[in-house]
Every structure is written in C-alpha cells, then in structure tokens.
C-alpha positions as CSV (number, residue, x, y, z in Angstrom):
1,M,-8.2,-1.6,-6.5
2,A,-11.4,-3.8,-6.5
3,R,-14.7,-2.5,-5.0
4,V,-14.0,-1.5,-1.4
5,A,-16.5,-2.3,1.4
6,G,-16.1,1.1,2.9
7,V,-14.2,4.3,3.5
8,V,-13.9,6.3,6.6
9,I,-13.0,10.0,6.3
10,V,-12.3,12.9,8.7
11,G,-12.2,16.5,7.6
12,A,-15.1,16.1,5.2
13,S,-16.4,19.6,5.9
14,G,-13.3,21.3,4.8
15,V,-12.3,22.8,1.5
16,V,-10.6,19.7,0.2
17,G,-12.5,17.2,2.3
18,R,-16.0,18.0,1.1
19,R,-14.8,17.6,-2.5
20,V,-13.3,14.3,-1.6
21,L,-16.6,13.2,-0.1
22,H,-18.5,14.3,-3.2
23,H,-16.2,12.3,-5.5
24,L,-16.4,9.2,-3.2
25,L,-20.2,9.3,-3.3
26,T,-20.2,9.2,-7.1
27,R,-18.0,6.1,-7.2
28,D,-19.7,2.8,-7.9
29,D,-16.7,0.9,-6.5
30,V,-17.2,2.4,-3.0
31,G,-19.7,0.9,-0.6
32,R,-20.5,2.7,2.6
33,I,-18.8,5.9,3.6
34,V,-18.5,7.0,7.3
35,A,-17.6,10.7,7.9
36,L,-16.4,11.5,11.4
37,G,-16.2,15.1,12.8
38,R,-17.3,17.6,15.4
39,R,-20.7,18.2,13.6
40,M,-23.1,16.3,11.4
41,L,-22.8,16.9,7.7
42,P,-25.8,18.5,5.9
43,I,-25.7,15.8,3.2
44,G,-28.2,13.1,2.6
45,D,-27.0,10.0,0.7
46,E,-27.8,6.3,1.3
47,K,-24.1,5.4,1.2
48,L,-23.1,8.1,3.8
49,T,-23.2,7.9,7.5
50,S,-22.2,11.1,9.4
51,K,-21.2,10.8,13.0
52,I,-20.1,13.3,15.7
53,V,-17.0,12.1,17.6
54,D,-14.2,13.4,19.8
55,L,-11.3,13.5,17.4
56,Q,-8.7,13.6,20.2
57,A,-9.7,10.1,21.5
58,A,-8.6,7.1,19.4
59,T,-10.9,4.8,21.4
60,A,-13.9,7.0,20.8
61,I,-13.1,7.2,17.1
62,A,-12.6,3.5,16.8
63,A,-16.0,2.9,18.3
64,E,-17.6,4.7,15.3
65,I,-15.7,2.9,12.5
66,P,-17.2,-0.4,11.2
67,D,-14.9,-3.4,11.6
68,G,-13.0,-4.1,8.5
69,T,-13.2,-0.7,6.9
70,P,-10.3,-0.9,4.5
71,V,-9.6,2.7,3.5
72,A,-9.1,5.7,5.8
73,I,-8.8,9.3,4.4
74,C,-7.6,12.3,6.5
75,C,-8.3,15.8,5.3
76,L,-8.1,17.4,8.7
77,G,-6.4,20.8,8.9
78,T,-6.6,24.3,10.4
79,T,-4.6,27.5,10.6
80,L,-2.7,28.9,13.5
81,K,-5.0,32.0,13.4
82,R,-8.1,29.9,13.5
83,A,-6.8,27.5,16.1
84,G,-5.8,30.4,18.3
85,S,-2.6,29.0,19.7
86,K,0.2,26.6,18.8
87,D,-1.1,24.0,21.2
88,A,-4.6,24.2,19.7
89,F,-3.1,23.9,16.2
90,R,-1.1,20.8,17.2
91,A,-4.3,19.3,18.7
92,V,-5.9,19.3,15.3
93,D,-3.1,18.9,12.8
94,R,-1.1,16.4,14.7
95,D,-2.9,14.8,17.6
96,A,-6.3,14.4,16.0
97,V,-4.8,13.0,12.8
98,V,-2.7,10.5,14.7
99,A,-5.6,9.5,16.9
100,F,-7.7,8.9,13.7
101,A,-4.9,6.9,12.1
102,E,-4.5,4.7,15.2
103,A,-8.2,4.1,15.4
104,A,-8.7,3.2,11.7
105,L,-5.7,0.8,11.8
106,K,-7.2,-0.9,14.9
107,K,-10.5,-1.4,13.0
108,G,-8.8,-3.1,10.1
109,A,-7.8,-0.3,7.7
110,E,-5.1,-1.3,5.3
111,R,-4.7,2.0,3.5
112,F,-4.4,5.5,4.9
113,V,-4.4,8.6,2.7
114,L,-3.2,11.9,4.4
115,V,-3.4,15.4,3.0
116,S,-0.3,17.1,4.4
117,S,1.6,20.1,3.0
118,V,4.4,21.0,0.6
119,G,7.6,21.4,2.7
120,A,6.5,19.2,5.6
121,N,9.6,18.4,7.7
122,P,9.8,17.4,11.3
123,R,13.2,19.1,11.6
124,T,12.4,22.5,10.1
125,R,12.3,25.7,12.2
126,N,8.9,26.7,10.6
127,F,6.3,25.7,13.2
128,Y,3.5,24.9,10.6
129,L,5.7,22.7,8.4
130,R,7.4,21.1,11.5
131,T,4.0,20.1,12.8
132,K,3.0,18.6,9.4
133,G,6.3,16.7,9.3
134,E,5.8,15.4,12.8
135,T,2.4,14.2,11.9
136,E,3.6,12.4,8.8
137,E,6.4,10.7,10.8
138,A,4.0,9.6,13.6
139,V,1.5,8.1,11.1
140,R,4.4,6.4,9.2
141,R,5.5,4.7,12.5
142,L,2.1,3.1,12.9
143,G,3.0,0.6,10.1
144,Y,0.1,0.8,7.7
145,P,0.4,-1.7,4.9
146,Q,-0.1,1.3,2.5
147,L,0.4,4.9,3.5
148,T,0.0,7.7,0.9
149,V,0.9,11.3,1.8
150,L,-0.1,14.2,-0.5
151,R,1.8,17.4,-0.1
152,P,-0.1,20.1,-1.9
153,S,1.2,23.7,-2.2
154,F,-1.1,26.7,-1.9
155,I,-4.7,25.5,-2.1
156,D,-6.8,27.4,-4.5
157,D,-10.3,27.2,-3.1
158,E,-11.8,29.2,-6.0
159,G,-13.5,31.5,-3.5
160,T,-15.5,28.9,-1.7
161,R,-14.0,29.0,1.8
162,G,-16.4,29.7,4.6
163,E,-14.0,32.1,6.2
164,Y,-12.3,35.2,4.8
165,R,-8.5,35.1,4.6
166,A,-7.2,38.5,3.5
167,G,-3.7,37.2,2.7
168,E,-5.0,34.5,0.4
169,R,-7.4,36.9,-1.3
170,L,-4.5,39.2,-2.1
171,T,-1.9,36.6,-3.0
172,L,-3.9,34.0,-5.0
173,P,-4.7,36.2,-8.0
174,L,-1.0,37.1,-8.3
175,A,0.1,33.5,-7.9
176,R,-2.3,32.4,-10.6
177,I,-0.7,34.9,-13.0
178,V,2.9,34.1,-12.1
179,F,2.4,30.3,-12.4
180,S,0.4,30.6,-15.6
181,V,3.8,31.7,-17.0
182,L,6.1,29.4,-15.0
183,G,3.8,26.4,-15.4
184,K,1.5,24.6,-13.0
185,T,3.9,21.7,-12.6
186,S,6.1,23.9,-10.4
187,R,6.2,22.6,-6.9
188,Y,4.9,25.8,-5.4
189,A,2.1,26.5,-8.0
190,P,-1.4,26.8,-6.5
191,V,-3.4,23.6,-6.7
192,R,-7.2,23.8,-7.1
193,A,-9.0,22.1,-4.2
194,D,-10.9,19.9,-6.6
195,V,-7.7,18.7,-8.2
196,I,-6.4,17.6,-4.8
197,A,-9.7,15.9,-4.0
198,K,-9.7,13.9,-7.2
199,A,-6.1,12.9,-6.6
200,V,-7.0,11.8,-3.1
201,V,-9.8,9.5,-4.3
202,R,-7.7,8.2,-7.2
203,L,-4.8,7.3,-4.9
204,A,-7.1,5.9,-2.2
205,L,-8.7,3.4,-4.6
206,D,-5.9,2.6,-7.1
207,D,-3.8,-0.5,-7.3
208,A,-1.1,0.3,-4.7
209,P,2.5,0.3,-5.8
210,A,5.2,-1.9,-4.3
211,Q,6.4,0.6,-1.7
212,R,4.7,0.8,1.6
213,V,4.9,4.6,1.9
214,R,4.5,6.9,-1.1
215,I,4.9,10.6,-1.0
216,V,3.1,12.6,-3.7
217,E,4.5,16.1,-4.1
218,S,2.5,19.1,-5.2
219,E,3.6,19.1,-8.8
220,Q,2.3,15.6,-9.3
221,L,-1.2,16.4,-8.2
222,H,-2.1,18.3,-11.3
223,T,-1.9,15.2,-13.4
224,L,-3.4,12.9,-10.8
225,G,-6.3,15.2,-10.3
226,E,-7.3,15.6,-14.0
C-alpha cells in the first residue's frame, strides 16, 4: 500500500493497541494518526493526535475523524470481570466497535482492521466468543471495501498488563512450555502482544488481496508478526 494520509485507531491504550500505535509511529509511510478513547494518551509525537470521545456514539466518533482517513484500526477489548456485567461487556466489545466502524466508514475509511479472538462465532453458546462473532458479523455487514479480522489465541503480554489476572499468571507459563513442544503454529498457542501488533500494522498497510474480507487465524500471526 502506498503512503497513507492517515490512520485512526481505538484501543491504543491496551496491551495490543499501544504496541500497534508504537509501530505506526515508526512508519515513514503513515501520515497523521488519530487515537480515540476515553482518556488522553501520555504520548507526545508530532504525527499523533489523541482525543477523548464517547465510543458508544457513532456521530460523536465521526466528528473527531478527519475526512478521508483511509485506514481504521480497532484494538478495543475488555473482560467480563473488568466490565462487571454482560451488558457492559457487550457495550465495549460489540457496540463500541461497531459504532467506530460505522463512523470511520462515514468519514471515508476504505480499510478496517479488527482484532477479534480465536473461536469467534455468533452462534456458539460461549458468551465471550458469541459476542466477538456478533461483532465481526456486524462490521462485515457495513460493506467495507477491505475488512481484515485477526483472531489471536491467548495473548502473551509478557507481564506488562496494568491489571493483575491470576488465571493468566498461572496458565501462561505452562502454556509456553506446552507449545514450545507442540509448536507455536498451533491455533491455540499463546501469541505475544507485539507479534499481534506487528501483524496488525503489516495487514493495515499492505497491498490488499482480491477478497473483500480476510480472516487471519492465530497460527498465521506468528509469521506475519515477525
């Protein structure tokens, strides 16, 4: 993809999102970057504009996106525990994502990159994966010229999360050992956050394939994020 005039991103304060932002800022082929969220980012860079916005309102989001911004990247995501309820979880992982996608498309975005989850399926009984699948389906229906969905497995944050998750702290070391034997190309092998971030940027800026919608499964991310 040739030099892009700009990129708009939500979720840039998260484990994957802040790494995506870092890699975008180092790219000479990216012009301005607009990061939207509930708080200002503590980052100073001449290419970056950080704005506070109501992520539930597509109209409010659109007002903060420069006309003709060609690429939109969504790294939004929370956990049921952190959200506090199923409704609150849906408000972030489905409603806010779709509102952002609608707003970016309205302002001229031609490419949308979404970080979803391995196993996302709108018809599964698992609440988390059903919500992720519903989100993918809703964004797909918007009709982006190019939609890329990444479905990472367990995200290895390498101890950098701002919150303590006891389950992950216990499970991750074991998973690293198991998949060091089975191979990191297994669909359910942990994927380092920075690997996902590099894959996001690479896919956001590459020469798009012929298909309008491309799904990138977890095992593909290890190669794309090298």
